[in-house]
N, C-alpha and C positions, 0 to 999 in steps of 0.2 A: 409700615414700610418693610419690616422684616418678613411679613406674610407675603407681600408681593415678590420680594427677592427669592423666597423659598419656592413660590409657584413658578417663577421664571427658571430656577435651577432644575426643578423637576421636569418642566416642559422641555428644556434643553437636553436633559439626559434622555428623555423619551425619544426625541428626534434623533439623537445620536444612535441609540439602540436600534431604531427602526431602519436607519440607513446603512449601518455597518453590517457586513456579513459576520457570521459567527467567527470568533477568533481562530478556532481550530476544529474543523469538522473531521479531521483525520485524513482528508483527501488532499492530494497534490495535483498540481496542474492549474493553469490559468486560462485555458481556452476551452474548446468544446469537450475535450477528453479530460477526465479526472480519474485518478487512481488512489486506491488505498490497499495496502498489502500487509499481511500478518501471518504468523505461524500458529498452527493449532495442532497440538499443544505447543506453546512457546518455551516451556521448560520440559526437558526430556532427560531420561536416564542415559548412562553410558551405553553405546551400541543400540540405540533405540531408533524409532522412526517418528516423523512428523509430516505435516502437509503445509506447504506455502500456498496461501490464497491470494489472488490478485483480483480485487473488485474494480471493474472498469465501468465508468458511467459516460454515456454520450449525452451531453447537455445541449448539443447543437441540433441543427435542422437537416443534416445530411448523413448518409451512411458512411462509416469509416471502416477501413481494414486496418487493424492495429497489429503490430508485431511485438510480441512479449518475449523478453529474454531474461532468464534468471541465471545468475552466476555466483559461484562461491570460490574464493581464493584458497579455501581449505581443501586439501586432498581427502580429508576424512568425511566430507559431506558429498554424497553421491545421489543424484536423482534416480529414484526407483525405476527399474527396467532399462537403465542405461548404465554405462560405465563412466559417465561424464560428470564433471562439476558444473556443466552448463546445459540448459535445456531451453528450447525456443518453440514458440507456437504462434500462428496467425489466426485471428478471428475477425469476423465482421460484427459491427454493432450498429443497429438501426438508430435513427433519431430518437432521442429521449429513452434509449434502451440502456440496459445494464447487463453485464456478464461477469461471472465469478469463476474462472477456471482454477483448478487446484493442481498442485504439483507435489506429489509425494517425494519425500527425501529421506535417505538413510544416513544416520549419524554413526559412522564406523570409527569411533575413537575411544581411547582409554583415558583421555584427558578431560577433566572438567573445565568449564570456562564458557565464554561468550563467543559465538560463531556468527558471522555475518553472511547474508545472502543479498546480493545486489539485484534489484528488479528494475528493468528498463522497458518502458513502453514507448514505441515510436509510431508515428502516423504523420502523413502529409508534411514531411520535413520538420516535424516537431518531435521532441523527446522529453519524457518525464522519467525521473529516476527516484527510486526509493530504496530503503534498506530494511531488511527484516533481521531481527536478532533472535538466535536460538540459544537458550541457556541450557548447558549440559551439566548435570549434577550426578553425584553418586546415588545408587539405588535408594 
């Protein structure tokens, strides 16, 4: 009897694992467009530079034009080649396609700490939001 119960438990666990998506693939979004964003490097020195990457996947069957907006509330985070704390870009993504635009950013601060950049990707009346954390430390 115990063997049958053990087999049933293993079979049930296998069915659950096959039918459930991975708990955290790192991507956000629930429809055709999914995003994952990160900083590289994510830990920088005072008055250093980094890049914010936004990986966008189109898991649908139609081409989308997506609007990407990155914004920092911190006056000390400035997107390279601008004087702004905000940068925007539009790109097209084909069905089953993937794009990874990068956004260089300058960290112009003398204060160590955690700094946040908000990433918003919008398309067809939908919006996906994510946050990227930059850790600033002394040399």
